[in-house]
NUBA-292235 format. One line per field, with one value per residue (C-alpha): x negated, y negated, z; residue number from 1; residue in one letter. Coordinates in steps of 0.5 Angstrom, whole numbers, padded with zeros to 4 digits, always signed. Each point is the difference from the previous one (the first is absolute). Layout:
! NUBA-292235
c1	c(X, ...)
c2	c(Y, ...)
c3	c(Z, ...)
resi	c(NUM, ...)
resn	c(A, ...)
//
This chain:
! NUBA-292235
c1	c(-0048, -0006, +0002, -0002, +0004, +0006, -0001, -0001, +0007, +0003, -0003, +0003, +0007, +0000, -0003, +0006, +0005, -0002, +0000, +0007, +0002, -0002, +0003, +0007, +0000, -0002, +0006, +0005, -0003, +0001, +0007, +0002, -0002, +0004, +0006, +0000, -0001, +0006, +0004, +0001, -0004, +0001, +0000, -0007, -0002, +0004, -0003, -0007, +0000, +0004, -0006, -0005, +0002, +0001, -0007, -0003, +0004, -0002, -0007, -0001, +0004, -0004, -0007, +0003, +0002, -0006, -0005, +0004, +0000, -0007, -0002, +0005, +0001, +0003, +0004, +0003, +0002, +0003, +0002, +0005, -0004, +0002, +0007, -0002, -0003, +0004, +0006, -0002, -0005, +0005, +0005, -0005, -0002, +0007, +0002, -0006, +0001, +0007, -0002, -0005, +0005, +0005, -0006, -0001, +0008, +0000, -0006, +0003, +0007, -0004, -0005, +0003, +0003, +0005, +0007, +0004, +0007, -0002, -0007, +0004, +0005, -0006, -0004, +0006, +0002, -0007, -0002, +0006, -0001, -0007, +0002, +0004, -0005, -0005, +0004, +0002, -0007, -0001, +0005, -0002, -0007, +0002, +0004, -0006, -0004, +0004, +0000, -0008, +0001, +0004, -0005, -0006, +0004, +0001, -0008, -0001, +0006, -0003, -0007, +0003, +0004, -0005, +0005, +0001, +0004, -0004, -0005, -0003, -0006, +0002, -0005, +0003, +0007, -0002, -0003, +0007, +0004, -0005, +0001, +0007, +0003, -0005, -0002, +0007, +0003, -0006, +0001, +0008, +0000, -0006, +0003, +0006, -0003, -0006, +0005, +0003, -0007, -0002, +0006, +0000, -0008, +0000, +0006, -0004, -0007, +0003, +0004, -0006, -0004, +0004, +0001, -0008, -0001, +0006, -0004, -0007, +0003, +0004, -0002, -0003, -0008, -0003, -0003, +0007, +0002, +0007, -0003, -0005, +0005, +0004, -0007, -0001, +0007, -0001, -0007, +0003, +0006, -0005, -0004, +0006, +0002, -0006, -0001, +0007, -0001, -0006, +0004, +0005, -0005, -0004, +0006, +0003, -0007, +0000, +0006, -0003, -0006, -0005, -0005, -0001, -0005, -0005, +0000, -0006, +0005, +0004, -0002, +0000, +0007, +0002, -0003, +0004, +0007, -0001, -0002, +0006, +0003, -0007, -0002, +0007, +0002, -0006, +0003, +0006, -0003, -0004, +0006, +0005, -0001, +0002, -0004, -0006, +0001, +0000, -0006, -0004, +0002, -0003, -0006, -0001, +0002, -0006, -0005, +0002, -0002, -0006, -0003, +0002)
c2	c(+0018, +0002, +0005, -0005, -0005, +0005, +0002, -0008, -0002, +0006, -0002, -0007, +0003, +0004, -0006, -0004, +0005, +0000, -0007, +0000, +0006, -0005, -0006, +0003, +0004, -0006, -0003, +0006, +0001, -0008, +0000, +0007, -0003, -0006, +0004, +0005, -0006, -0005, +0006, -0004, -0003, -0006, +0000, -0002, +0006, +0005, -0001, -0001, +0007, +0003, -0002, +0002, +0007, +0001, -0003, +0005, +0006, -0002, +0000, +0006, +0004, -0004, +0002, +0007, +0000, -0004, +0005, +0006, -0002, -0002, +0007, +0004, -0003, +0006, +0003, -0007, -0001, +0007, +0002, -0001, -0005, -0006, +0002, +0000, -0007, -0004, +0000, -0004, -0004, -0002, -0001, -0004, -0005, -0002, -0001, -0004, -0004, -0002, -0001, -0005, -0004, +0000, -0003, -0006, -0001, -0001, -0005, -0004, +0000, -0003, -0005, -0002, -0007, +0002, -0003, +0003, +0003, +0007, +0000, -0003, +0006, +0005, -0003, +0001, +0007, +0003, +0001, +0004, +0004, +0002, +0007, +0002, -0002, +0004, +0006, -0001, -0001, +0007, +0003, -0003, +0002, +0007, +0000, -0002, +0005, +0005, -0002, +0000, +0007, +0002, -0002, +0003, +0007, +0000, -0001, +0006, +0004, -0002, +0003, +0007, +0001, -0003, -0001, -0007, -0003, -0002, +0005, -0005, +0002, +0000, -0006, -0004, +0001, -0002, -0006, -0002, +0001, -0005, -0005, +0001, +0002, -0002, -0007, -0003, +0003, -0003, -0007, +0000, +0002, -0004, -0006, -0001, -0001, -0004, -0005, -0001, -0001, -0005, -0004, -0001, -0001, -0005, -0004, +0000, -0002, -0006, -0002, +0000, -0003, -0006, -0001, +0001, -0006, -0004, +0001, -0002, -0006, -0003, -0001, +0007, +0001, +0007, +0001, -0001, +0006, +0001, -0001, +0005, +0005, -0001, +0001, +0006, +0003, -0002, +0004, +0006, +0000, -0001, +0006, +0004, -0001, +0002, +0006, +0002, -0001, +0004, +0006, +0000, +0000, +0005, +0005, -0001, +0001, +0006, +0003, +0002, +0003, -0004, +0001, +0007, +0003, +0001, -0007, -0004, -0006, +0005, -0002, -0008, +0001, +0003, -0006, -0005, +0005, -0001, -0007, -0003, +0005, +0000, -0008, -0003, +0003, -0004, -0007, +0002, +0001, -0007, -0004, +0003, -0003, +0006, +0005, -0005, -0001, +0008, +0001, -0006, +0004, +0006, -0003, -0003, +0007, +0003, -0005, +0001, +0007, -0001, -0005, +0005)
c3	c(-0025, +0004, +0006, +0005, -0002, +0000, +0007, +0002, -0003, +0003, +0007, -0001, -0002, +0007, +0003, -0003, +0002, +0007, +0001, -0003, +0005, +0006, -0003, -0002, +0007, +0004, -0003, +0001, +0007, +0002, -0003, +0003, +0007, -0001, -0003, +0007, +0004, -0003, -0002, -0007, -0006, -0003, -0008, -0001, +0004, -0003, -0006, +0002, +0004, -0006, -0004, +0004, +0001, -0007, -0002, +0006, -0003, -0007, +0002, +0003, -0006, -0005, +0003, +0000, -0007, -0002, +0003, -0002, -0007, +0000, +0002, -0003, -0007, -0003, +0005, +0002, -0008, -0001, +0007, +0005, +0004, -0005, +0002, +0007, +0000, -0005, +0004, +0006, -0004, -0005, +0006, +0004, -0006, -0001, +0007, +0001, -0006, +0002, +0007, -0002, -0005, +0006, +0004, -0005, +0000, +0007, +0000, -0006, +0004, +0006, -0003, -0007, +0000, -0005, +0000, -0005, +0003, -0002, +0003, +0006, +0000, -0001, +0006, +0005, -0002, -0001, +0007, +0002, -0007, +0002, +0003, -0006, -0005, +0003, +0000, -0007, -0002, +0004, -0004, -0007, +0001, +0002, -0007, -0004, +0004, -0003, -0007, +0000, +0004, -0006, -0005, +0004, +0000, -0007, -0001, +0005, -0004, -0007, +0003, +0002, -0007, -0004, -0006, -0002, -0006, -0007, +0002, +0005, +0005, +0007, +0001, -0006, +0003, +0007, -0003, -0004, +0006, +0004, -0005, -0002, +0007, +0006, -0003, -0001, +0006, +0004, -0003, +0001, +0007, +0002, -0004, +0004, +0007, -0004, -0003, +0007, +0003, -0006, +0000, +0008, +0000, -0006, +0004, +0006, -0003, -0004, +0007, +0004, -0005, -0001, +0008, +0000, -0005, +0003, +0007, -0003, -0004, +0006, +0007, +0001, -0001, -0003, +0007, +0003, +0004, -0004, -0006, +0001, +0002, -0006, -0004, +0003, -0001, -0007, -0001, +0004, -0005, -0006, +0002, +0001, -0007, -0002, +0004, -0002, -0008, +0000, +0004, -0005, -0006, +0003, +0001, -0007, -0003, +0005, -0003, -0007, +0004, -0003, +0005, +0002, +0005, -0005, -0002, +0002, +0003, +0003, +0008, -0002, -0003, +0006, +0004, -0004, +0001, +0008, +0000, +0002, +0005, +0004, -0001, +0000, +0008, +0002, -0003, +0003, +0007, +0000, -0003, +0006, +0007, +0004, -0004, +0000, +0007, +0002, -0005, +0004, +0007, -0003, -0002, +0007, +0003, -0004, +0001, +0008, -0001, -0004, +0005, +0006)
resi	c(1, 2, 3, 4, 5, 6, 7, 8, 9, 10, 11, 12, 13, 14, 15, 16, 17, 18, 19, 20, 21, 22, 23, 24, 25, 26, 27, 28, 29, 30, 31, 32, 33, 34, 35, 36, 37, 38, 39, 40, 41, 42, 43, 44, 45, 46, 47, 48, 49, 50, 51, 52, 53, 54, 55, 56, 57, 58, 59, 60, 61, 62, 63, 64, 65, 66, 67, 68, 69, 70, 71, 72, 73, 74, 75, 76, 77, 78, 79, 80, 81, 82, 83, 84, 85, 86, 87, 88, 89, 90, 91, 92, 93, 94, 95, 96, 97, 98, 99, 100, 101, 102, 103, 104, 105, 106, 107, 108, 109, 110, 111, 112, 113, 114, 115, 116, 117, 118, 119, 120, 121, 122, 123, 124, 125, 126, 127, 128, 129, 130, 131, 132, 133, 134, 135, 136, 137, 138, 139, 140, 141, 142, 143, 144, 145, 146, 147, 148, 149, 150, 151, 152, 153, 154, 155, 156, 157, 158, 159, 160, 161, 162, 163, 164, 165, 166, 167, 168, 169, 170, 171, 172, 173, 174, 175, 176, 177, 178, 179, 180, 181, 182, 183, 184, 185, 186, 187, 188, 189, 190, 191, 192, 193, 194, 195, 196, 197, 198, 199, 200, 201, 202, 203, 204, 205, 206, 207, 208, 209, 210, 211, 212, 213, 214, 215, 216, 217, 218, 219, 220, 221, 222, 223, 224, 225, 226, 227, 228, 229, 230, 231, 232, 233, 234, 235, 236, 237, 238, 239, 240, 241, 242, 243, 244, 245, 246, 247, 248, 249, 250, 251, 252, 253, 254, 255, 256, 257, 258, 259, 260, 261, 262, 263, 264, 265, 266, 267, 268, 269, 270, 271, 272, 273, 274, 275, 276, 277, 278, 279, 280, 281, 282, 283, 284, 285, 286, 287, 288, 289, 290, 291, 292, 293, 294, 295, 296, 297, 298, 299, 300, 301, 302, 303, 304, 305, 306, 307, 308)
resn	c(M, H, R, A, F, A, V, L, F, M, A, L, F, V, L, L, C, V, L, G, F, L, A, N, G, F, I, V, L, V, L, S, R, E, W, M, R, R, G, R, L, V, P, S, D, M, I, L, I, S, L, G, A, S, R, F, C, L, Q, W, V, G, M, G, K, N, F, Y, Y, F, L, H, L, V, E, Y, C, R, G, P, A, R, L, F, F, S, L, P, W, D, F, L, N, S, V, T, F, W, F, G, S, W, L, S, V, L, F, C, M, K, I, A, N, V, T, H, P, A, F, L, W, L, K, W, R, F, P, G, S, V, P, W, L, L, L, G, S, L, L, A, S, F, V, V, A, L, L, F, F, W, G, N, H, A, L, Y, R, G, Y, L, I, R, T, H, S, G, N, M, T, Y, K, Q, W, S, R, R, L, E, I, H, Y, F, L, P, L, K, L, I, T, L, S, I, P, C, S, I, F, L, V, S, I, A, L, L, I, N, S, L, R, R, H, T, C, R, M, Q, H, G, A, H, T, P, Q, D, P, S, A, Q, A, H, I, R, A, L, K, S, L, I, S, F, L, V, L, Y, T, L, S, F, M, S, L, A, I, D, A, V, G, F, F, S, S, E, H, D, W, Y, W, P, W, Q, I, L, N, Y, L, C, T, S, I, H, P, F, I, L, I, L, S, N, L, R, L, R, G, M, L, G, Q, L, A, L, L, A, R, G, F, R, V, A)
//
């Protein structure tokens, strides 16, 4: 790729991250203010503030990791920098996936029209279990981060000793470790929250689709406010599904080091990696009445300052 295009995609990556900082930071600040004012948070706000905080931190760590990797490829791959960046990066990626899954479960419990006794029992138990689920996600993600840290430490130690079984070079040995350790570990650890996410989103989308069809074939017209609200919710959920799936696929491919910083498509690939953490917060803000109202107040305040 021509150098000018590389610079362009690098600038787009920074812009995407800045937008993500602003959106996730906005969610955290508004809900933190609500927490301080009321002294407590409802389950949906607990998940939203946890998801926003994890995404905010992930983007800062990701920017530092990507630019260091791009500017100091050899030092990153063969020095302690990989250990320094890997622990928080793997932890935040895992916990972000878990929080996103719990958000989809919460939406499913609140909106989906399912009458199965097991679903009704989960619907009754889930709100009170949210704090424990968030805590469990943090602990599980810490264990996952330690497993990845062990693999990265093995890579660093292997570079120092430079002796490997079967007369393999360090590059061959590290490639083997990426394919036979990092990739299966990434797939296994991310598949659990992803499976929860896909089941809940599938139930929710199917429930909303059936409800929207009934409204359109009944007394309600497509222009009816209630029908429009359900159609908007359906579009929002489908966009969340697409972004979440892209994030999962990109992290799985990233585990085998397919796109190094020397690759022409390194920065476009990084844009794809962070698309969900930067774009989805805006969808959450626009679909939440309180967050959307606060954003409107800030827009009016900014307009007043500009006029003055």
